[in-house]
N, C-alpha and C positions, 0 to 999 in steps of 0.2 A: 603394510608394504615396506620392504627393506629400503634403506637409504641408498641412492645411487650416487657414487662419487665420480665426477667428471674431471679428468686431469687436463689442465690447460695445455693447449698445443705449444705455447711458448716455453713452458716448463719442460715438456718432453723434448723440444728441440735443443734447449740449453743442456739438458742432461746428455743427450746424444753427442753434442759438440764437445763438452768438457770431460765427460766420463766414459764415453764409448759404450762398451758392452755392459759395464757395471751400471751405467746410467740407464740403459735400456731395460736392464733387469729391475732396477729400482722403480721405474715408471710402470712396468708390467705388474708389479705386486702392490703398487700404491693404492688402488681402489680397495683391494681386500684388506690391506693394512689399516687404512683409515676406518673401514667398517668395523674391524676387530677392536680398535681402540675406542670407537664411539660406544660400543657395547661394553667393553671391559671397564671403562671409567664412567659409565652411565651418563653419557653426554647426548645432548640434543642439538642437531645442526640447525643454526638460526640464520645463516646468510650465505652470500656468494663466496666461494673459495678465493683466497688471495695467494699470490706466489711471487717469488723473486727468481733468481737464477737457479737456486739449489733446493728450495723448500716449498712445500705446500702448507698454507695456513687455513684452517677451517674455523670460522666463527661458531662457537658452540655455547651452550648453557649446561652447567652442572645440574645434578638432580635437585639441588636446593635453589636453583634459579640464578646462581652466580655466573655472569658472563665470563668467557674464557676463550682462548685460541688453542686449537690442537695443531701442533707443528710437527710435520713429518718431513724428514730430510735424509739424504744419503749419509751414512756414517763414514766419516773419513778423518784424516789428521786434523783438519780445520774445525769440524763440527763436534768432535768427541769431547772437546774441552768446554763447550758452551754450558752444559748443565752444571759442571764443576764451578765455573766462574759465577753463574747465577745463584748457586747455593751460597757461595761465599759472600756475595754482595747482598743477598737476602732482601731484595726489593729496595735497598738503599742506594738510589741513583740509577737503578736498572730495573727492568721488568721483573716481576716476581715469578719464580718457578713454582708451580703447583703440584706437578707430578712428572715423573720421568721413567722411561723404560730403557735400561742400559743396553739391552740386546739390540734394539732397533734404533736407538737414539731419539725415539719419539718423545715429545714433551707436551705438557699442558701448561700454558702460560696465562697469567692474568691478561685481560683484554684492555688495551689502551685505546686511545681515540685516533684512528688514522686520518681523520679530517684535521687534526691539530698536530701537523708535522712541522718540524723546525724549518724545512725548506720553504714553507709558506710565510715565514716571518719576513716582512719587507726589509728590515734593517740588516744588511749583511754583516756589519760590525757586531751587532748584538748577537747574531747567530754564531759568530766565531767565539764570542765570549761565553755563550751558553755551552758550547762544546768544550772550551778550555776549562770551565768550572766543573763540568761533569768529569772530564779526564783527571783533573786534580784530585777529585774525590775518589774516583774508581781506582786510580793507580797508587793511591796511598796504601793500598793493601799489598802485602807480599804475596807472590805467587806460591801455590802449594807444590809439593813435590810431584813430579811426573808431568807437569805442564810442558807443552812445547817450548823450546828455548830459542830466544832471539839469536844467541851466539851461534847455535847450530845452523840456523837459517842463513845468517850472515856469512858464515864460512862456506856453506854450499853455494851461495850467490857469488862469492869471490872466485870459487873454483870454476864457475861457468863463464866468468867474464872474459878470459883470454880468447876463447872461441868466438864469442860475440864480437869482440873487437876486430878479429880477423875478417868477419863477414860484413863489417860496416864500412862502406866506401867513402862516406862523407867525412872529411878530416875534422870539421868542427864538431860534429856529433860524436866522433870517436874520441876527441879530446875531452868532451864533457863526460862521456861514459868513463873514461880513464880517471878523470878527476873525482867522480863519485866513488869509484873503487878505492882510490887512494885515501879518501876521507874515511871510508868504512874500515880500512886496515888500521887506522889510527885508534879506533875504539873497539874493534872486534873482540879484544881480550878482556874488555870490561863491559859486558852486555847488559848488566843490570838484573834485578830480581823482582821487579814490581809486576803485579797482575795487569796486563794490558788488554784492552778491548780489541785493538788492531783495525777495526773498521768503523770508527765512529764518524760517519758523515751525516749530513742533514736529514737524510731519509731514514736514518737509524736512530732518530731522536723524536719521541712522541710525548704528548702531554696526556695527563689523566687527572681525575678529580683529586687524587691524593698527593700529586706533586706537579710542579710546573713542567718539568721535563725529565724524561727517563730514557736511558739507553736500551736499545734492543739489539739482537742478532750479533753478539760478540763472537769473534774468532780468536780466542784468547792465546796469549803468549806470556812467557816470563821474560821480562827485559826492561829496557830503558824507556821511560815515557817520551823521550825525544822521537821515538819511532812512531808516535801517535799523531804527529802534527800534519802529516801530508794531506789528508782529506780536506781539511779546512783551508789549505792553500790552493787546492785544485778545484773544489766546487765553487760555483759563482765566480769563475776565474776573472781576476782583474790584475794585470801585471803591475800596475802602479800601487796596488794595495798589498802586495806580498810582504814587504818589509813591515808594514803596520801589523799584519796578521801574525807574522812570525814573532815579532817583539811582544805583542799582546799575549799570545799563548805562552811564550816562555816566561813572561812576568807572572801570569796567573799560576802556572805550574811550578814556578820557582826553579827553572832549569838553567844550567850553564849553557849559554848560547852557542858556544863552539861545539860542545858535545851534541846539542840538539840539532845543529846544522849538519853534523856528520851523520847522525842517524836519519835525518830527513833525506840526505843524499843516499843513504842505504835503501830507503823506501823508493826513491827515484830509480836507483840501480835495479831493484827488484822489478819495477814496472817496465823499465827499458828492456830487460832480458825477456820478460814475458812477451812483449811486442815483437821483438826480433825472432824469438823462437816460434812464434805463431805466423811468421812471414809478414808481419805488419811493420810499417815504418814508425819511427819515433815521433811522438806527438809534439807539435810546436808548443803546446801549452806546457808540457813536461820540460822541454828544453829551455823554455823561458824561465820557469821556476828555478831551474838549476843555475841559469846565468844570474838571476837576481840574487839568489842566495850566495853565490860565489863572490858577488860584489860586497858582501858583508865581512869578508876576511880582513883582519887587521893589516 
């Protein structure tokens, strides 16, 4: 009996929301695509499908019994660099890539332990330090030619900012947005050249028997590691802990704090614009992080 692949409704809804017609087309071909790669790579489905916003993960075993995950995702500017970065890191600090199909973006990854996720670590400070140590290790590698560049993303973000400011009625929020843009302008011409993960939050760090913690699901960029700090400030939010987290991460990564603050403002600016362009208000949590970081200016 052929394997029947069920696409989770939440994944279908997310693809509809974020990718429109391309997302609907991806969801329509996903069952057939999954079945084709199960056969092509001689895989046996062993568990319940997993998913995030953009990808379907199928727990599988290879022909030799090795556990793995078949990851199927829409191929776009964010996802196309993932196998490139994973090959460079080669399992050192990140999940190991076992196979990849360049045409569809489908990947076979080593299987980590989803029950041992960093978000379940009770000590928030230790979780921040785990992320910082992983980032210090991963970003020590220069980005390869052809990787998306932080400088290009930052310039595009700055170009979108004036229109957002015109649409923002709250003078306090408008000032914070303008301050973020001003900080990015100070560093945009020196965007860095390290291989960035871009999305290293607590649910993208898992444990395995071969390593205490490994990163998954990179959306890689070439740029400054200061752009990586945002998730650890935002997750498990604690306004009174922002300075400690920022100082701890910049210490572990050996970053200049003013540059790191500017690039963290760049990440805030990016999130602010996404909210405004989607018709959503700015989050109080984001505004508070901006205020607290602003207080660190000399």
